[in-house]
N, C-alpha and C positions, 0 to 999 in steps of 0.2 A: 605825822602822828599815826600810830598803829590803829588798825581797825578793831572795834570793840567786839568781841565774841561772847556769844550767849553761854551760859553756864546754869547748872541747876544744883542746888543743895538738898539732899534727901536723908531721911533717917534710915539707918541700917537695920534690916531684920534679917533672920535666918534665910539661906538659899532654899529653894525648892529641892526636894531630894534628887530629882533627875538632872539637876545642874552640878551636882558635886564633881568637881575635878574637872569641869568643862570650860573654865575660865569665863563664866558668864556673869553679866550684871543686868538685872532686869529692873524697868521703871515703868511708870504709867505712860499712856499715850500722850497726854498733855506734855509731859516732860520731854518725850522724844520729839514732839513737835517744836518745841522751844530750841532744841538743839539741832533740829534739822536733819535728824537721823531716822533710819528704818531698820527694821529687824535684819539682824545679821551684820550691821555696820559695826565699825570698831569706834569705841570711844576711850577717853583716858579718865581714870578714877584716881582722886587724891584723898588721903586720910591724914594721918600724922606724919607719915614719911613722904618720900617723892612718889610721884604717880605711876601707874602702870596701866597697860592697855587691857581692854576686855570686850568682849563681843556683846552687843546690846540686843536684849529681847524684851518684849513687853510682859508686864505683869499679867497675871490672870484677872479675870474680870473682877473677881470678889475683893482684890487689892487696889483696884482703881481708885484714885483721888483720895489717897491717904497720905500722900507726901512721903512715900516709902521706897527704898530700893532694897533688893534681895541679891546679895553677892556671894559669889563662890567663896567658901572659907579660905581657900589658897591665896585668892586675890585680897581679902580681908588682911591675912597675916602680912602679905607684902606690903601694903599700904599702911599698916598700923591701926586698923579700925576694928573696934569691938561692936556686938550687937548694941542698939540704942544710940551709938555714935552717929554724927552727921558727917558726911562725906560730900565732896564736890565732884561734879561730872562735867566733862566737856568734850568738844571734839577734839582728835589727836593733834598734838602739836599747837593748840591754840588757846590752852588754859593759862590765863594770867597769873604771875607769881602772887598777886595780892589775894588769891582766892584759897591760898594754902592755909592749913589750920594754923591757928595762932601758935601752937607747942610744936611745930615742925622742928626737926632737928637742925642744928646749924650746918652750913655747906660743907665743913671739914668733918662733921660727925657722919654726914650722909654719904661722903666719899669713902669713909672707912668701912661702910657696910657692903661695898662692892657693886657690882651691876645689879640693876632691878631685874628681879625675876618676872618675866612676862608670863601672863596667864595663856594657857593654850586649850584650844578645843577641837574636837573632831569635826570636820566639815561634812562628813557623810555617815548615814547610816547604812550598812550593807546587809542585805538579804540574800538568801539562797533559794532556789526553787527548782523543779523538774518539770519536764514536758516531753512529748513525744517528737515534735518538729519545731525546734527553736525557730528556723528562719521564718515559719508561718506563724507561730505564736507571738513573736516578738511585736508584731504590729498590734496585736490584741492587748498586749501588756501595755504598751505606749499609748494606746487609745485610752486604757484605764486611767493612766497616769494623767492623759489630757482632761478626762473628767474631773479629776481632783484639782488640776489647775484652773480650769473654768470655774469651779466651786470656791476657791479662795482668792480668784483673780489675781493669780500670781504665777509667773513662768517659773518652772523648776529647773534644777541642773541635773535632773534623773538621768542615769545612765542604766541601759540594760544590755548586757553581753555574756559571752560564753567562750569557753577555751576551745570549742570545736570537738571535744571528746565525748564519746558516748559510752554508757554503761548499760548493757543489756537493752539497748534499743532506746534508752532515755537519754535526752539532752539535759544537761545541768548548767544553769545560769546563775548570774549574779544581778542584782538590782541595787543600785545605788541611789540614794534619796539625800538631798541636801537637807541639813538640819533646820536652816532658816525656813524652807518649806514646810518641814513637819510642824514647826510651831504654827504656822498659820493653819495647818490641818487641824490642830488641837482646838483652836479657836472655834473653827466652824463645825467640828465634830468632836465635842466634849466626850462622847462615848469611847474614844481611844483610851482615855484615862481609866476608864471603868473596866477595862480587860484585866485579866489575872496574871499577867506576866509580872515577873521580878523586877524588869528594868523597862524603861520607857520605850526602848527598841523592841522589846519582847511583846509589850502590849500593842505597839504599833503593827507589828507583823500579825498578831492574832487578829486585830481589827481588819488589816487588809485581806487576810484569808477570808473573813465573813463577807466582805464586799465583792471579793472575786467570786465566791460561791453563788451570790445572788446573780451575777452575770452568767453563771454555769461555767466558770472557768476554775479548773482545778490544777493549781501549781504548788499546793503545799509550800507556801512561803514561811520561812523561818529566818531568824537572825543568824547571819553567817558565822559558823563556829571558828574561832581563832584557836589553833592548836597551842596548848600549854604544856610545857613539860615539867614534871614534878621530880626533883632531884634530892635525894638525901646524902649526907656526906659530902665527898668531893668527888670530882670527875676525873677519871684516868686518861691524861693526854698520851696518845701513842708517840708523840714527839719528845715526850719528857723521860723516856727510859730507852736504854740500849739493847738489853737482853732480857730473854724470858725470866731470868732469875730476878733482874730489876722489877719487872712487872709483879712478880710473886711477892716481892718485898713490899711494893705499895700496896698490894691487896691486903 
């Protein structure tokens, strides 16, 4: 006889703005304890359709004890769940079939929909900064991260590195912070969400700058820019024409 696994059934509410597109499902700490999962673990969520995986994070304190879950809209679409519906959540690969919603599609109908689309989430927030001597300053940066780890009682997967290039005597470096760690930071330091950035990562960078300044460290941390190319019309491929006349015709 197969071992019985714990599952929870929760009412669906809208996702927090910072979770949009991240493949995140949030639940209260009691539900996480029932499932035996921690922040950043993968769980499986079932609605009307077949289940899909999501990354588990806790609800904010104001949502605790309400029997709710907040789910990324992309995941809700995948599992066929709407706001105010009830979904079932369990550990990956251990959700018994009897917990499916009563109006789940028949096996042949599910097969026609194709493979289940899995939720995805970035694992790291990447920030950039500058300093005069990175080899010397890196220890101070990681010491700062260490103080945050001590505060939240959690070891992070943070990385601090540089490509070794200098610009006018300045070293530019990247700092990667795992998102599971940032979730714990918000619980301990709610002021992070009170910063004026447009995204959660922007607000985290602003908050980090303030903390570093208190330590008299000036690194000017900011969310790392990701180059985006804006193209109108179509692109000319140099391999798609043979002569200058062909290129003029394409133009």
